[in-house]
N, C-alpha and C positions, 0 to 999 in steps of 0.2 A: 587285311593283314599285311604286315611289312616284313620283308625278308631281311634278317640280320646277318652277321658274320658267321662263318663256320657252320653253315647249314641250319641256322636258327631262324625262327619266325617269331615276330613280336605281334601279340594280339592286343588290340587297343580296347578300352572300356566300351566304346560305342559298338563294337562288334558283339559283345555279350548282350548289350541292349537289343540289337537287331535280331539276335537269335531268339530271345524271349518274345519279342514283338511278332516274329513270324510264327512262332508256336501258338500264340494266342489268336492270330489271324486265321489259323486253320480250324479253330473251334467256334461254332456259332452258338450264341447264348440260347439256352433252351426257352427262355421267356421271349415270346414274339415282340419285336419292336425295340428290344433293349439295346442300348448303346454303351460301349465301354471305352474308358481311357486308362492308360497306364502311366503312373507316376513313379519314376525310379528314385528310390530313397538312397541307395548306395550302389556303386558299381566298382568292380575290382580295379586295382592298378594295372597298368600294362603288364602283360604276362609274356615271358620269353619261353618258347618251347622248342626243343630240338626237333628238326624235321621241316619238310616243305609242304607235305600233303596234310594240312591241318583242317579239322572239321569240328564245328561246335554243334551240340545237340541238346535239346531239352528232352530227356528220355522218358520222364514220368508223364503220363497223360494228364492233361489239365481238364478239370471239371468245367462244363459249359457255363455254369452260373457262379463260378468262384468270384468272390469280391472281398474288398478290405485289404488289410496288411498281410503280406505273405512273403516267403522266400522261395525262390525257384532255383533248383540245382541245374547248372549248365555243365555238361560233360565236354571235356576237351580231348579230341582224338588226334593222334599223329600216326599216319599210315594205318588207320583203322584200329589202332591200339589205344586204349584208354590211358591218358596221361594224368589227368586231374579233374576233380569236380569243383566247380566254383559256385558259391551261393550268391544270388543276385536278389537284393531286397527291393520290394516295390509295393505300391498300393494300387489295387484295381478298383476304379470308381465306375459305378454303373448309373445309367440314366434311363428313365422310362416315362411313359405317359401315365399319369396318376390323377386321381380326383382331388380337387381343391374346393374348399368352401367358398362359394361365390359371394356370400354375405355372412354376417354373424348368425350362427344357428343356436337357438336357445335350447336349454335342456328339454328333452322329450319331444323335440321337433320331429314330425314325420317327414322324412326326406322326399322332396319332389325333384324332378329333373332340373328345374331352374335354380335349385339350391347349390348345385355343384357345376364345376367346369373342369375340363381336362387339359393339363399342361404337361410339358416335359420337365421333370425335376430330377435331382439326384436321388437315387434309391439305394446307395451303398449300404446305408444303415437301416433302411426301412422297406426293402423290397418285399419282405414276407408279411408286412404289417399294414400296408396301405391298400385302399380300394383302387382297382384298375379298370373296372367296368361298372356301368350303372346298375346292372342286374344284381350286384352284390348288396345294394342298399334296399332292395325291394322287401317290404314287410318289416322294416327296421326303423328305429328312431334313435335320436342321440341320447347318450347317457349323461352328457354334461354340455356346457356351453362350448361351442367351437368358434374361434375367432375367424373373421373373414380372411381368406388367403392361406389358411392353415391346411396342411395335408389332412385328408379324410382317412383316418385310421380305422381298421376293422374293430379294434378293441374300444373305440369310442362309440360304437353302435351296439344296440341290443334289439332282440326280437320285440315286435309289438306285443304288449300283453293281451291275453284273451279277455281279461277283466281289468278295469282301471279303478284306482283308488277313488272312493266316494261315488262310484258308478252304480247304477241299479243293475241287479243280477237276479237270476233265479236260483234258489237254494233247494236242492233235493235232499230229503231225509228218508233213509230206508230203515224200516223196523220189521225184520223178518221178511214176509212176502209183501208187506205194505210199502208203497212208495208215495211219499207226500212231497209236494212242492210249495214253495212260498217265495214271496218277494223279499229281497234282502239288499244290503248295501255292502260293497267290498271295502274293507278297511286298509287295503294295500293293493298295489299292482300285482298281477299274477299271470305267469305263462302256463300253458297246459301242463298238468302234472305237478304243479307247485301247490303247496299248502299255504293258505292265508287265513286271516281272521275275517269273519263276516258278521254282520249284525242284522238280525231279523227286522224287517220294516215294522215300525210301531212298537218296538221293544228296545230295551237297552242291553239285552242279552247278546253275547258274542259267542260264536262257535268256531272251531277249526274246520275248514272245508278244503277239499282238493279241487282245483280248476280242471274241468273235464272238457270244456268247449268254450267258444266265444259266449260270454255272458252267462255261463252255466257252471255252477259248482255243486259238489256233493259233500254233505257233512261226513266227516270221518269219525265223529264222536258227538253224542248228545250232551256231553259234559259242557257246562257253561264256563267260559273263560272269565276269570275274575281279575 
């Protein structure tokens, strides 16, 4: 700050920037290993304030994982009296270690450790959407083709189906206290709890059945699907 005439103090734009940077430096990102950078989009013009004992403060607590475009209010105090609040516009960019496709992954590829690698990438827009640890991919496969070098997003993965389309399964049919089982073919992928169409082996008849375990479905109706 520069002292002016008649007991005035001139506050320069860089001092508002420093106040915001110090406030952010006091907050550790909640996500381990995350790194942040601040890009200031606009700073106020030099501000002249009456008094010598001037203090700048970001009074509102900053959330540890805040990111993206935002405005921060900087309070200007003179002799501990609030003189003015100034808005500082900036962008908080975040960076973290995330999973990248090591090669092109085809649709329905079952992920192996060698299919991914971990690199530091910008996560400002994707922090809540990308895979950050290999354990997140266990028991999952790709929903679609993923190009080599692309971020591995959680919404591009799905649980491995308990039964797979055109795979051989066991169909259980209950009729009162009687429980019968037969071989069948799944006509679609299905996770546990999902209803799919199945076709009895050696027949063209199809039934609706609920997936109850790996390779096992239970008919929900004996009505034939036409």
